[in-house]
OpenMM code with the backbone's topology and positions (N, CA, C; nanometers):
from openmm import Vec3, app, unit

residues = "UNK UNK UNK UNK UNK UNK UNK UNK UNK UNK UNK UNK UNK UNK UNK UNK UNK UNK UNK UNK UNK UNK UNK UNK UNK UNK UNK UNK UNK UNK UNK UNK UNK UNK UNK UNK UNK UNK UNK UNK UNK UNK UNK UNK UNK UNK UNK UNK UNK UNK UNK UNK UNK UNK UNK UNK UNK UNK UNK UNK UNK UNK UNK UNK UNK UNK UNK UNK UNK UNK UNK UNK UNK UNK UNK UNK UNK UNK UNK UNK UNK UNK UNK UNK UNK UNK UNK UNK UNK UNK UNK UNK UNK UNK UNK UNK UNK UNK UNK UNK UNK UNK UNK UNK UNK UNK UNK UNK UNK UNK UNK UNK".split()
positions = [
    Vec3(20.1249, 10.8310, 12.8193),
    Vec3(20.0203, 10.7716, 12.7434),
    Vec3(19.9434, 10.6087, 12.7262),
    Vec3(19.8203, 10.6435, 12.7581),
    Vec3(19.7545, 10.4497, 12.7744),
    Vec3(19.7814, 10.3785, 12.7431),
    Vec3(19.7443, 10.2732, 12.7047),
    Vec3(19.7412, 10.1462, 12.6729),
    Vec3(19.7105, 10.0850, 12.5605),
    Vec3(19.5662, 10.2158, 12.5335),
    Vec3(19.4862, 10.1836, 12.4597),
    Vec3(19.5304, 10.2980, 12.3468),
    Vec3(19.5576, 10.4029, 12.3394),
    Vec3(19.6608, 10.4707, 12.3104),
    Vec3(19.7640, 10.4125, 12.2116),
    Vec3(19.8426, 10.3678, 12.2290),
    Vec3(19.9405, 10.3122, 12.1828),
    Vec3(19.9328, 10.2157, 12.0927),
    Vec3(19.8182, 10.1033, 12.1721),
    Vec3(19.7733, 9.9961, 12.0698),
    Vec3(19.7069, 10.0312, 11.9622),
    Vec3(19.6296, 10.1506, 11.9647),
    Vec3(19.5450, 10.2115, 11.8491),
    Vec3(19.6410, 10.2634, 11.7646),
    Vec3(19.7774, 10.3256, 11.7733),
    Vec3(19.8565, 10.4066, 11.6917),
    Vec3(19.9435, 10.2736, 11.5852),
    Vec3(19.9899, 10.1607, 11.7194),
    Vec3(20.0044, 10.0417, 11.6249),
    Vec3(19.9440, 10.0049, 11.4998),
    Vec3(19.8102, 9.9720, 11.5634),
    Vec3(19.7282, 9.9286, 11.4569),
    Vec3(19.6945, 10.0588, 11.3613),
    Vec3(19.6913, 10.1118, 11.3830),
    Vec3(19.6606, 10.1960, 11.2326),
    Vec3(19.7908, 10.2020, 11.1535),
    Vec3(19.9507, 10.2070, 11.2351),
    Vec3(20.0269, 10.1913, 11.1466),
    Vec3(20.0862, 10.0518, 11.0219),
    Vec3(20.0158, 9.9968, 11.1548),
    Vec3(20.0270, 9.8418, 11.0700),
    Vec3(19.8914, 9.7888, 10.9842),
    Vec3(19.8386, 9.8129, 11.0591),
    Vec3(19.7206, 9.7243, 10.9423),
    Vec3(19.6229, 9.7775, 10.8861),
    Vec3(19.6036, 9.9630, 10.9050),
    Vec3(19.5224, 10.0417, 10.8180),
    Vec3(19.6725, 10.0295, 10.6403),
    Vec3(19.7354, 10.0121, 10.6205),
    Vec3(19.8080, 9.9803, 10.4947),
    Vec3(19.7357, 9.8175, 10.4228),
    Vec3(19.7141, 9.7433, 10.4981),
    Vec3(19.6910, 9.6323, 10.4637),
    Vec3(19.5313, 9.6578, 10.4357),
    Vec3(19.4848, 9.6615, 10.5265),
    Vec3(19.3216, 9.6874, 10.4591),
    Vec3(19.3176, 9.8115, 10.2985),
    Vec3(19.3531, 9.9488, 10.2921),
    Vec3(19.3617, 9.9414, 10.2016),
    Vec3(19.3792, 9.8964, 10.0922),
    Vec3(19.5030, 9.8049, 10.0864),
    Vec3(19.5562, 9.7549, 9.9642),
    Vec3(19.4368, 9.6004, 9.9380),
    Vec3(19.3926, 9.5624, 10.0546),
    Vec3(19.3969, 9.3985, 10.0433),
    Vec3(19.2378, 9.3918, 10.1070),
    Vec3(19.1535, 9.4456, 10.1707),
    Vec3(19.0172, 9.4540, 10.2186),
    Vec3(18.9275, 9.4072, 10.1254),
    Vec3(18.8016, 9.4211, 10.1515),
    Vec3(18.6726, 9.3837, 10.0406),
    Vec3(18.5324, 9.4623, 10.1623),
    Vec3(18.4973, 9.4898, 10.0942),
    Vec3(18.3462, 9.5357, 10.1442),
    Vec3(18.2735, 9.4120, 10.1824),
    Vec3(18.2159, 9.4445, 10.3020),
    Vec3(18.1240, 9.2954, 10.3293),
    Vec3(18.0133, 9.3246, 10.2604),
    Vec3(17.9237, 9.2175, 10.2617),
    Vec3(17.8353, 9.2293, 10.2094),
    Vec3(17.6930, 9.2424, 10.3428),
    Vec3(17.5996, 9.2429, 10.3400),
    Vec3(17.4568, 9.3118, 10.4669),
    Vec3(17.5258, 9.2136, 10.5246),
    Vec3(17.4836, 9.2632, 10.6981),
    Vec3(17.4832, 9.1629, 10.8053),
    Vec3(17.6488, 9.1247, 10.8298),
    Vec3(17.7725, 9.1084, 10.7403),
    Vec3(17.8616, 9.0622, 10.7234),
    Vec3(17.9890, 9.1973, 10.8062),
    Vec3(18.1391, 9.1660, 10.8661),
    Vec3(18.1585, 9.2523, 10.9196),
    Vec3(18.3435, 9.2463, 10.8716),
    Vec3(18.3666, 9.3962, 10.8636),
    Vec3(18.5247, 9.3556, 10.7596),
    Vec3(18.6011, 9.5295, 10.8383),
    Vec3(18.7089, 9.5157, 10.8590),
    Vec3(18.7852, 9.6028, 10.8739),
    Vec3(18.7989, 9.7593, 10.7613),
    Vec3(18.7742, 9.8100, 10.8132),
    Vec3(18.8066, 9.9112, 10.7151),
    Vec3(18.8715, 10.0953, 10.7653),
    Vec3(18.9219, 10.1854, 10.6720),
    Vec3(18.9831, 10.3125, 10.7033),
    Vec3(18.8910, 10.3498, 10.6924),
    Vec3(18.8864, 10.4601, 10.8190),
    Vec3(18.7742, 10.5877, 10.8297),
    Vec3(18.8394, 10.7101, 10.8306),
    Vec3(18.8272, 10.8186, 10.7889),
    Vec3(18.8869, 10.9743, 10.7758),
    Vec3(18.7697, 11.0689, 10.7856),
    Vec3(18.7916, 11.1473, 10.8817),
    Vec3(18.7150, 11.2474, 10.9153),
    Vec3(18.7742, 11.3164, 10.9610),
    Vec3(18.7084, 11.5051, 10.9553),
    Vec3(18.7851, 11.6426, 11.0454),
    Vec3(18.6772, 11.6265, 11.1787),
    Vec3(18.8036, 11.6955, 11.2231),
    Vec3(18.7368, 11.7624, 11.3928),
    Vec3(18.6710, 11.8162, 11.3777),
    Vec3(18.5786, 11.8046, 11.4895),
    Vec3(18.4830, 11.9135, 11.5244),
    Vec3(18.5362, 12.0433, 11.5663),
    Vec3(18.6556, 12.0441, 11.6108),
    Vec3(18.7015, 12.1316, 11.6647),
    Vec3(18.7950, 12.2141, 11.6101),
    Vec3(18.9226, 12.1303, 11.5505),
    Vec3(19.0270, 12.1853, 11.4879),
    Vec3(18.9629, 12.1535, 11.3608),
    Vec3(18.9569, 12.0827, 11.2843),
    Vec3(18.9186, 12.1000, 11.1606),
    Vec3(19.0140, 11.9562, 11.0753),
    Vec3(19.1521, 11.9261, 11.1512),
    Vec3(19.2709, 11.8758, 11.1223),
    Vec3(19.1554, 11.6740, 11.0598),
    Vec3(19.2298, 11.6228, 10.9634),
    Vec3(19.1612, 11.5581, 10.9291),
    Vec3(19.2694, 11.4326, 11.0161),
    Vec3(19.1745, 11.2999, 11.0518),
    Vec3(19.2142, 11.1973, 11.0961),
    Vec3(19.1803, 11.0243, 11.0443),
    Vec3(19.2857, 10.9802, 11.0758),
    Vec3(19.2538, 10.8475, 11.0045),
    Vec3(19.2476, 10.7203, 11.0770),
    Vec3(19.1650, 10.6556, 11.0966),
    Vec3(19.2144, 10.5110, 11.1835),
    Vec3(19.1059, 10.3916, 11.1381),
    Vec3(19.1821, 10.2564, 11.1652),
    Vec3(19.1430, 10.1397, 11.1351),
    Vec3(19.0185, 10.0732, 11.2308),
    Vec3(18.9008, 10.0738, 11.2029),
    Vec3(18.8057, 10.0190, 11.2674),
    Vec3(18.7430, 9.8901, 11.1775),
    Vec3(18.6421, 9.8187, 11.3129),
    Vec3(18.5704, 9.7160, 11.2253),
    Vec3(18.3563, 9.7776, 11.2184),
    Vec3(18.3736, 9.7920, 11.0859),
    Vec3(18.2912, 9.7902, 11.0183),
    Vec3(18.1226, 9.6667, 11.0358),
    Vec3(18.0486, 9.6869, 11.0449),
    Vec3(17.9290, 9.6230, 10.9691),
    Vec3(17.8585, 9.6475, 10.9135),
    Vec3(17.7757, 9.5974, 10.7742),
    Vec3(17.7086, 9.6480, 10.6758),
    Vec3(17.6051, 9.6097, 10.6598),
    Vec3(17.4946, 9.7278, 10.6053),
    Vec3(17.3675, 9.7029, 10.6843),
    Vec3(17.2949, 9.7576, 10.5667),
    Vec3(17.2055, 9.7377, 10.5354),
    Vec3(17.0908, 9.7701, 10.4210),
    Vec3(17.1378, 9.9145, 10.3423),
    Vec3(17.1474, 9.9977, 10.3910),
    Vec3(17.1581, 10.1572, 10.4152),
    Vec3(17.2714, 10.2144, 10.3621),
    Vec3(17.3469, 10.1261, 10.4695),
    Vec3(17.5552, 10.1960, 10.4879),
    Vec3(17.5947, 10.1192, 10.5802),
    Vec3(17.6578, 10.1247, 10.7010),
    Vec3(17.6809, 10.0583, 10.7628),
    Vec3(17.7074, 10.1296, 10.8940),
    Vec3(17.7998, 10.0115, 11.0211),
    Vec3(17.8110, 10.0552, 11.1482),
    Vec3(17.8791, 10.0185, 11.2310),
    Vec3(17.9708, 10.1199, 11.2989),
    Vec3(18.0601, 10.1197, 11.3753),
    Vec3(18.0351, 10.1243, 11.4786),
    Vec3(18.1065, 9.9549, 11.5840),
    Vec3(18.1178, 10.0092, 11.7105),
    Vec3(18.2497, 10.0293, 11.7249),
    Vec3(18.2129, 10.0924, 11.8552),
    Vec3(18.2897, 10.1820, 11.9076),
    Vec3(18.3378, 10.1186, 12.0761),
    Vec3(18.4517, 10.0031, 12.0491),
    Vec3(18.4996, 9.9354, 12.1811),
    Vec3(18.5699, 10.0407, 12.2260),
    Vec3(18.5244, 9.9664, 12.3946),
    Vec3(18.5618, 10.0816, 12.4360),
    Vec3(18.5323, 10.2092, 12.4904),
    Vec3(18.4256, 10.2997, 12.4344),
    Vec3(18.3976, 10.4189, 12.4436),
    Vec3(18.4502, 10.5329, 12.5446),
    Vec3(18.4418, 10.4986, 12.6575),
    Vec3(18.4900, 10.5929, 12.6825),
    Vec3(18.6219, 10.6417, 12.7702),
    Vec3(18.7193, 10.5211, 12.7219),
    Vec3(18.8849, 10.5561, 12.6630),
    Vec3(18.9169, 10.6468, 12.5590),
    Vec3(18.8349, 10.6666, 12.4618),
    Vec3(18.8050, 10.7317, 12.3668),
    Vec3(18.7488, 10.8229, 12.3143),
    Vec3(18.7518, 10.9181, 12.2179),
    Vec3(18.7307, 11.0891, 12.2391),
    Vec3(18.6696, 11.1041, 12.0478),
    Vec3(18.7209, 10.9914, 11.9711),
    Vec3(18.7076, 10.9917, 11.8529),
    Vec3(18.5694, 11.0219, 11.7633),
    Vec3(18.4590, 10.9254, 11.8760),
    Vec3(18.3199, 10.9127, 11.8099),
    Vec3(18.2756, 11.0217, 11.8626),
    Vec3(18.3032, 11.1186, 11.9668),
    Vec3(18.2255, 11.2371, 11.9747),
    Vec3(18.2148, 11.3795, 11.8586),
    Vec3(18.3298, 11.3244, 11.7894),
    Vec3(18.2927, 11.4333, 11.6361),
    Vec3(18.1347, 11.3773, 11.6214),
    Vec3(18.0709, 11.3078, 11.6281),
    Vec3(17.9793, 11.2378, 11.5538),
    Vec3(17.8463, 11.2167, 11.6370),
    Vec3(17.8762, 11.3508, 11.7468),
    Vec3(17.7181, 11.3597, 11.8685),
    Vec3(17.6076, 11.3885, 11.7540),
    Vec3(17.6540, 11.4973, 11.6660),
    Vec3(17.5786, 11.5218, 11.5407),
    Vec3(17.6033, 11.4780, 11.4559),
    Vec3(17.5026, 11.4278, 11.3132),
    Vec3(17.6117, 11.3979, 11.2089),
    Vec3(17.6846, 11.4959, 11.1337),
    Vec3(17.8060, 11.4352, 11.0462),
    Vec3(17.8862, 11.4617, 11.0466),
    Vec3(17.9369, 11.3294, 10.9483),
    Vec3(18.0081, 11.4090, 10.8325),
    Vec3(18.0606, 11.3579, 10.7318),
    Vec3(18.1532, 11.2773, 10.7245),
    Vec3(18.1977, 11.1437, 10.6804),
    Vec3(18.2860, 10.9983, 10.7138),
    Vec3(18.3119, 10.9853, 10.5389),
    Vec3(18.4375, 10.9809, 10.5867),
    Vec3(18.4736, 10.8602, 10.4245),
    Vec3(18.5383, 10.6810, 10.5131),
    Vec3(18.4901, 10.6211, 10.4391),
    Vec3(18.4937, 10.4918, 10.4406),
    Vec3(18.5996, 10.4272, 10.3718),
    Vec3(18.7612, 10.3565, 10.3688),
    Vec3(18.8015, 10.2764, 10.2324),
    Vec3(18.8228, 10.1619, 10.2945),
    Vec3(18.8233, 10.0801, 10.1679),
    Vec3(18.8243, 9.9674, 10.2078),
    Vec3(18.8935, 9.8374, 10.0802),
    Vec3(19.0224, 9.8219, 10.0576),
    Vec3(19.0261, 9.7858, 9.9386),
    Vec3(19.0721, 9.8797, 9.8242),
    Vec3(19.0549, 9.9650, 9.8555),
    Vec3(19.0744, 10.1361, 9.7295),
    Vec3(18.9481, 10.1444, 9.6791),
    Vec3(18.8460, 10.0689, 9.7676),
    Vec3(18.7126, 10.1058, 9.6901),
    Vec3(18.6401, 10.2480, 9.8282),
    Vec3(18.6222, 10.3848, 9.8136),
    Vec3(18.6132, 10.4487, 9.9410),
    Vec3(18.4596, 10.4942, 9.9045),
    Vec3(18.4262, 10.5247, 10.0183),
    Vec3(18.2932, 10.5521, 9.9607),
    Vec3(18.2968, 10.6414, 10.1140),
    Vec3(18.1643, 10.7601, 10.0788),
    Vec3(18.1550, 10.8489, 10.1793),
    Vec3(18.0002, 10.8512, 10.1815),
    Vec3(17.9337, 10.9180, 10.3273),
    Vec3(17.8398, 10.9239, 10.3931),
    Vec3(17.8575, 11.0042, 10.4394),
    Vec3(17.7006, 11.0387, 10.6222),
    Vec3(17.7121, 11.0640, 10.7202),
    Vec3(17.7084, 10.9781, 10.8279),
    Vec3(17.8071, 11.0589, 10.9287),
    Vec3(17.7727, 10.9823, 11.0518),
    Vec3(17.7119, 10.9958, 11.1448),
    Vec3(17.6523, 10.9069, 11.2559),
    Vec3(17.5840, 10.9748, 11.3538),
    Vec3(17.6135, 10.8489, 11.5163),
    Vec3(17.6865, 10.8863, 11.5867),
    Vec3(17.7006, 10.8549, 11.7191),
    Vec3(17.5550, 10.7979, 11.7737),
    Vec3(17.5450, 10.7038, 11.8300),
    Vec3(17.4508, 10.7052, 11.9546),
    Vec3(17.4621, 10.6046, 12.0541),
    Vec3(17.4436, 10.6597, 12.1733),
    Vec3(17.5316, 10.5688, 12.3241),
    Vec3(17.4054, 10.5072, 12.3627),
    Vec3(17.4240, 10.3656, 12.3859),
    Vec3(17.2699, 10.3179, 12.4399),
    Vec3(17.2929, 10.3173, 12.6175),
    Vec3(17.1330, 10.2587, 12.6421),
    Vec3(17.1448, 10.2749, 12.7999),
    Vec3(17.2407, 10.1684, 12.8768),
    Vec3(17.3499, 10.1039, 12.7972),
    Vec3(17.3935, 9.9785, 12.8388),
    Vec3(17.5373, 10.0709, 12.8688),
    Vec3(17.5288, 10.2377, 12.8098),
    Vec3(17.6459, 10.2480, 12.7963),
    Vec3(17.7251, 10.2447, 12.6425),
    Vec3(17.7091, 10.1566, 12.5679),
    Vec3(17.7932, 10.1029, 12.4083),
    Vec3(17.7415, 10.1862, 12.3681),
    Vec3(17.8798, 10.2298, 12.2565),
    Vec3(17.8007, 10.3224, 12.1194),
    Vec3(17.8965, 10.2915, 11.9830),
    Vec3(17.7267, 10.2941, 11.9159),
    Vec3(17.7395, 10.3207, 11.8008),
    Vec3(17.7019, 10.3981, 11.6959),
    Vec3(17.8481, 10.4121, 11.5967),
    Vec3(17.7678, 10.5191, 11.4913),
    Vec3(17.7163, 10.4342, 11.3694),
    Vec3(17.6444, 10.4731, 11.3091),
    Vec3(17.5476, 10.4666, 11.2212),
    Vec3(17.6000, 10.5154, 11.0675),
    Vec3(17.6419, 10.4807, 11.0119),
    Vec3(17.6601, 10.5381, 10.8727),
    Vec3(17.6057, 10.5309, 10.7857),
    Vec3(17.5314, 10.6233, 10.7265),
    Vec3(17.4829, 10.6577, 10.5542),
    Vec3(17.5204, 10.6848, 10.4839),
    Vec3(17.5489, 10.5522, 10.3875),
    Vec3(17.6726, 10.6501, 10.2903),
    Vec3(17.5781, 10.6851, 10.1417),
    Vec3(17.6439, 10.7817, 10.0731),
    Vec3(17.5737, 10.8491, 9.9682),
    Vec3(17.5560, 10.8023, 9.8488),
] * unit.nanometer
topology = app.Topology()
chain = topology.addChain("A")
for resn in residues:
    res = topology.addResidue(resn, chain)
    for name in ("N", "CA", "C"):
        topology.addAtom(name, app.Element.getBySymbol(name[0]), res)
């Protein structure tokens, strides 16, 4: 198991409860930590992870750090449902992953 996987699992176990209890939705243009949940496109299994989101006018953007070392974002190459939870405030939406010419990946989330 790689360093990124180990670190990610640690963050999910330790940080997720704090975000769920104490987090606040950011104002437009601001960034915050959030817990996102989604169903795997092949397995249908539910996954939950901690990410940094940036609030936009119509929803949120999630920048995927080290995208070549992670696979979760590939579930959103086609738009798909996603749940964002911050401080007990749960919102649903549809996310779509976009990779730019420099290789950076962002998920654009349109909230319901």
